[in-house]
C-alpha positions in Angstrom: -67.3 3.8 -158.7 -66.8 7.3 -157.4 -64.5 9.7 -159.3 -63.6 13.3 -159.2 -65.6 16.0 -160.9 -64.8 19.7 -161.1 -67.7 22.1 -160.7 -67.1 25.5 -162.1 -69.3 28.6 -162.2 -69.6 32.3 -161.4 -69.2 33.2 -157.8 -72.8 34.4 -157.6 -74.3 31.3 -159.2 -77.2 30.0 -157.1 -75.9 26.5 -157.4 -73.1 27.2 -154.9 -75.8 27.4 -152.1 -77.4 24.2 -153.2 -74.0 22.5 -153.3 -73.2 23.7 -149.8 -76.6 22.4 -148.5 -76.1 19.0 -150.2 -72.6 18.8 -148.6 -74.0 19.7 -145.2 -76.7 17.0 -145.7 -74.0 14.5 -146.7 -75.5 14.1 -150.2 -72.2 15.0 -151.9 -68.6 14.9 -150.9 -66.6 18.1 -151.6 -62.9 17.1 -151.5 -61.3 20.4 -152.4 -62.7 23.9 -152.8 -61.9 27.4 -154.0 -65.3 28.9 -153.1 -65.1 31.8 -155.6 -64.2 29.6 -158.6 -64.5 25.9 -158.4 -65.2 22.8 -156.2 -63.8 19.3 -156.6 -66.3 16.8 -155.7 -66.4 13.0 -155.5 -69.4 11.3 -157.1 -70.4 8.3 -159.2 -71.8 10.4 -162.0 -71.4 14.0 -163.1 -73.2 16.1 -160.4 -76.2 18.0 -161.8 -78.9 20.3 -160.4 -76.6 23.1 -159.4 -77.8 26.1 -161.3 -75.1 28.0 -162.9 -72.4 25.4 -162.3 -71.0 23.0 -164.8 -69.5 19.6 -164.0 -66.4 18.5 -166.0 -63.8 15.9 -165.6 -60.7 17.6 -164.2 -57.5 17.7 -166.2 -54.2 16.7 -164.7 -52.6 19.4 -162.6 -52.4 21.2 -159.3 -55.6 22.4 -157.7 -54.8 24.9 -155.0 -57.4 26.2 -152.5 -57.2 29.7 -151.0 -55.6 28.3 -147.9 -52.6 27.0 -149.9 -53.7 23.3 -149.7 -52.7 21.4 -152.8 -54.5 18.6 -154.6 -52.5 16.9 -157.3 -54.5 15.0 -159.9 -53.4 12.6 -162.7 -55.9 10.7 -164.8 -58.7 11.6 -162.3 -56.7 10.1 -159.4 -55.0 11.8 -156.5 -51.2 11.6 -156.6 -48.8 12.7 -153.8 -46.3 15.0 -155.5 -46.1 17.7 -158.2 -43.4 15.7 -159.9 -45.9 12.9 -160.6 -48.1 15.4 -162.4 -45.1 16.6 -164.4 -44.2 13.1 -165.4 -47.7 12.5 -166.6 -47.6 15.7 -168.6 -44.7 14.4 -170.7 -41.4 15.5 -172.1 -42.1 19.3 -172.3 -42.9 19.6 -168.7 -40.1 17.2 -167.6 -37.6 19.2 -169.6 -38.9 22.4 -168.1 -38.5 20.9 -164.6 -34.9 20.1 -165.4 -34.3 23.7 -166.3 -36.2 25.5 -163.6 -36.0 23.0 -160.7 -39.2 24.0 -159.0 -42.2 21.8 -159.8 -44.9 24.3 -158.8 -43.4 26.9 -161.1 -43.4 24.4 -163.9 -47.1 23.6 -163.3 -47.9 27.3 -163.4 -45.9 27.8 -166.6 -47.5 24.9 -168.5 -51.0 26.1 -167.4 -51.7 23.3 -165.0 -52.0 25.2 -161.7 -55.6 26.1 -160.8 
């Protein structure tokens, strides 16, 4: 079963070019991307063979691309709202939401906005 993987690496890592080619050749699915920092891909197993890039399981949070498109993840699955991420993060984040009122600010303050 496919799941999400976060590929991270230096902007100049040669693996970015390989990843782009694999995407163009429909060998891998990029579902969200900040091309200078990370790519969220969907694959059965941790993607490998991308020199200078490391594949890790993404943590719960908001993944924001340079165009302002948001991807909210909880437990490796996409959720629809930032409030769902906050609920999954527990009491500290929920209490902070009650105080601040803005879920995106809360995700930034608890270090879960990427």
